[in-house]
C-alpha positions, -999 to 999 in steps of 0.1 A, spaced: 1 2 0 15 28 -8 28 56 18 2 89 25 14 122 7 24 153 30 -2 185 27 15 208 1 26 242 14 57 262 1 95 250 -2 103 264 30 75 257 50 80 219 38 117 226 53 110 249 85 80 220 94 108 195 94 133 210 115 105 222 140 103 181 148 144 183 160 145 215 172 139 245 191 157 273 181 173 292 151 198 312 150 196 338 120 204 364 101 182 372 77 189 378 36 177 374 2 186 334 2 168 327 33 138 352 37 115 331 28 126 302 55 126 328 79 92 340 73 80 307 77 95 292 106 82 331 118 50 323 106 46 286 120 58 296 155 73 262 164 108 274 168 121 303 185 140 326 164 176 345 174 188 368 158 226 381 152 245 410 141 273 389 119 268 352 100 293 334 121 272 334 146 251 320 137 265 290 133 287 294 160 261 305 182 237 277 173 271 249 178 268 264 214 230 260 216 236 221 210 265 221 238 247 233 265 212 217 256 221 187 235 192 196 212 198 197 173 217 231 160 201 247 135 211 279 115 211 299 88 222 327 57 220 338 30 236 324 2 269 342 -13 287 363 7 265 354 39 270 319 33 308 327 29 310 342 66 301 318 79 326 288 72 349 292 101 324 280 119 308 257 105 344 239 101 350 240 138 314 219 141 330 196 117 360 188 135 339 190 168 314 161 156 285 185 163 248 175 147 242 214 129 213 220 99 228 248 80 200 259 56 212 285 34 199 304 4 216 284 -30 222 292 -69 185 288 -86 178 261 -105 184 275 -140 224 278 -128 249 301 -115 244 337 -116 277 359 -121 282 363 -83 275 332 -74 299 311 -59 304 268 -61 289 265 -24 284 230 -19 320 218 -29 332 250 -2 311 226 22 330 197 13 363 219 20 359 221 55 340 184 64 304 190 63 277 176 33 253 194 11 218 187 6 200 207 -20 162 215 -17 143 207 -50 103 212 -51 95 177 -50 109 165 -20 113 195 8 99 175 37 128 144 29 154 167 20 154 181 56 146 147 65 178 138 53 195 166 67 186 161 101 194 123 103 221 125 86 236 152 115 222 134 139 231 100 132 271 112 119 276 134 141 284 165 118 273 194 103 253 199 67 244 224 46 208 222 39 204 246 6 177 261 -11 177 270 -47 171 313 -44 137 309 -74 113 283 -54 118 286 -17 84 305 -20 71 282 -48 48 260 -36 61 221 -28 49 190 -49 34 164 -28 59 142 -16 57 106 -4 56 100 32 92 87 45 94 47 41 104 29 75 140 14 58 146 53 46 172 60 71 211 68 71 235 38 85 237 37 125 269 44 134 290 10 146 276 -4 178 288 -40 183 314 -50 208 344 -77 200 337 -98 236 370 -116 235 387 -84 228 367 -66 259 372 -97 283 407 -90 272 407 -54 279 394 -65 313 419 -88 327 442 -62 322 426 -39 341 424 -59 369 458 -66 369 469 -27 366 488 -18 399 474 20 388 445 18 363 439 56 348 402 60 332 404 92 312 372 104 299 361 125 271 330 147 263 321 114 236 317 95 272 294 123 279 269 122 248 269 82 251 256 87 287 282 67 299 288 85 332 274 62 354 290 32 338 323 48 338 320 62 379 307 19 386 340 10 366 363 34 384 353 21 414 351 -15 404 390 -14 395 406 12 421 409 36 393 419 71 392 395 95 370 405 125 347 384 137 321 391 160 295 386 197 289 356 189 275 339 162 297 344 183 331 324 180 356 319 143 341 330 127 377 328 140 410 354 160 433 365 132 459 394 113 462 400 99 436 398 123 411 420 142 390 402 163 371 414 177 338 440 157 319 464 169 296 480 207 293 454 225 318 461 193 346 476 213 378 512 194 385 503 173 413 472 158 389 497 156 354 527 134 379 498 109 386 484 106 351 518 99 344 524 75 374 494 52 356 506 18 342 474 11 323 450 40 306 413 38 297 406 63 278 373 65 263 351 91 243 384 113 241 399 124 208 433 120 223 446 158 202 481 167 210 472 189 239 457 163 258 487 140 251 511 173 265 527 170 231 533 130 240 542 136 275 512 130 295 513 92 300 546 65 310 562 54 279 559 19 292 518 26 305 492 3 285 471 26 265 436 13 255 413 39 237 378 32 235 356 52 206 328 47 178 357 55 153 374 31 130 408 37 144 423 57 172 430 93 169 466 93 186 494 69 178 501 62 213 474 43 217 481 7 215 447 -12 215 419 5 197 387 -10 213 356 4 190 320 4 203 298 26 219 307 42 252 281 33 274 277 -2 264 316 -8 264 321 2 296 289 -15 310 302 -46 296 334 -35 316 315 -34 350 303 -65 348 333 -81 332 358 -65 366 333 -72 390 347 -56 418 380 -84 417 404 -54 410 394 -41 444 395 -76 461 428 -80 444 449 -48 459 426 -25 467 446 14 463 480 -3 475 494 8 435 487 37 438 495 47 475 530 33 469 535 62 442 520 90 467 484 90 451 469 68 474 440 105 485 442 127 449 415 151 469 411 186 456 446 178 439 431 193 404 428 229 423 464 226 433 473 257 414 497 289 422 469 312 430 486 343 418 500 375 428 474 407 434 492 420 404 522 413 380 556 431 379 541 453 351 512 465 377 481 447 356 463 421 378 477 388 374 453 360 357 462 335 384 443 357 414 418 375 391 405 338 380 410 325 417 387 353 429 356 349 404 355 313 411 343 322 447 325 353 430 312 338 404 271 323 407 276 285 410 247 280 390 264 287 361 273 278 327 313 293 314 316 304 279 351 306 264 367 322 231 398 310 224 432 330 234 458 321 255 440 329 281 419 300 276 449 285 300 427 305 329 389 296 329 392 255 326 416 255 350 404 283 376 363 281 375 346 246 383 315 232 361 287 208 372 285 191 342 300 188 308 274 212 288 286 241 313 320 239 301 321 255 259 346 262 243 331 267 205 366 273 184 390 248 200 391 221 176 390 243 152 417 268 169 400 300 160 390 328 181 361 354 179 338 331 185 332 336 219 299 359 221 283 337 199 287 315 221 274 331 247 245 339 226 241 302 222 241 293 254 219 314 271 191 311 249 199 269 265 199 279 296 181 310 307 181 304 338 218 303 345 245 327 346 262 328 315 299 336 320 315 340 289 353 344 290 369 358 261 406 383 251 404 414 234 411 399 200 389 372 200 361 404 208 373 429 185 366 401 161 331 393 169 322 425 187 292 436 166 274 402 185 283 421 223 250 436 207 234 401 202 246 389 240 227 422 257 198 414 236 191 376 242 215 365 274 187 371 305 216 369 328 252 372 319 292 385 331 319 387 303 352 384 318 372 403 292 410 394 294 420 422 281 464 421 280 462 447 247 476 416 227 470 385 208 487 372 240 491 339 223 511 348 197 532 369 216 542 338 240 549 316 216 566 341 184 582 369 199 602 349 229 618 337 200 624 368 184 594 373 157 585 411 152 562 426 184 542 449 172 520 435 153 515 418 179 498 443 199 462 458 202 458 499 208 440 493 248 405 497 237 380 508 276 351 475 264 332 488 293 323 517 277 315 499 244 293 477 262 276 504 285 267 523 245 246 491 237 229 485 273 248 466 294 268 475 324 305 475 325 335 487 346 372 484 341 388 465 365 426 473 372 430 457 409 409 428 427 393 460 449 377 474 417 356 431 414 334 451 446 313 469 406 313 431 394 297 415 430 273 444 441 264 439 404 253 403 414 245 407 450 213 440 433 199 401 414 192 418 382 185 408 350 210 420 322 249 418 310 280 429 331 310 434 312 346 435 337 373 446 312 400 434 329 435 443 326 460 411 330 494 415 329 504 395 292 542 385 319 520 355 334 521 329 312 496 298 313 510 263 322 496 249 287 516 277 268 549 274 280 546 233 270 536 244 239 563 265 232 586 241 246 577 216 220 573 244 191 608 249 200 618 207 204 601 207 165 624 232 154 659 217 167 
């Protein structure tokens, strides 16, 4: 019996109707190419339209909204320059494996105009497939885009040709049950898993390292049970911060953001089980994170390991693998030797090891703020119910190491996968829409903030209660610390001092220049009033204080240069 047909509507409305089944918000900047789509979204009323001021912000905000809520990310721009403006955050979403649908205008069905570019080729170049809508299949095209994004965890470009968006869609058959993208590999090699379980039981100092993939798979409970069963110390990637509780076995963030004591404990492990973490160069501290003789097992749905240091790759769903390992070890390791192996090397109790960091001085030798003491003070000052959003830059070494979060969806670093800056303000918009009842804390540098400055307006308009911490060192700090120290001309790395607090007040926020720790009283007083709105703290920090992770970057670059 043939499938029932959908009632007809415009092409744009058919696309909107399919997307609204999976998304609650569309992050948008209107232009010729997406005007009819946004008209359909507004008229249908099922998805909120959150407007931003730059096309890059549409994708970055949608990306952050997904990371903070788990919902499908949806963004929209016009064709041509609007679309190309959004490519950097699209590349970030592809590398971070974010399920996102970018609805864009496209060349007319009659063919390209003189100003059109090959949008599909550009998307392919950054890792995003393109699905072009026709009058015959707008709903099914949108459905394929959604399912590809969700199943494959990647961004998809959904292109609507300019000349058909407002036209009536042709009646199309409902999707057949089997018309779905292939599901990811979820099988488990029982023999391999039994061997891994035996290795964990026999290890004297097992370490369990969880990444964002473990959180997304719902593996947290099983991993906590597994850690208890084998007497493991636990650690997480920065994007999985909060997945483990601060008990006597937790070492906090691994890699370049680890404290000295935590890093030493991680290196003392003789067996490392990595679940849903990418093991990039920063996670691996450029090869120094684990002891040379430690056995490293990586669990991921990807076909192979993500780092040559991995000794064994277990392909499977993080939660299913963790649950199977819990059943296989059955507390045998703890019964055999408890915490003796860790205690023997001085890490029997590591309570608070990840917070064991230099508190810094009230001010740096140049008289500007020491960022360590600044963020130490902010940890106590900022509300506990908070979502930390960080832009990219040298300062990224301070917020994830000094500001605590309750779970992985409360620390958002949009831009780190592609190593870009300038997406912080847009990311705060997405976080604010996803978590309106929490305080959104954006940490940005002066360089990134100036790059995305138009969307400070978007933050002021959309974030119910937010604090913007501007780490203002009057420079592109990462470049100063990596290249000026090696003799590269410093002048292009410097930025004239900007009064971000004054700019913020001009856009309707409150703000203050923070030159001393005492100046944080301005922020304290604002927080105590409990008013809705946004406060911009323009913190004048020293660029003489270098984050530990940056010292590792410089050392690795120096080694590579011979």
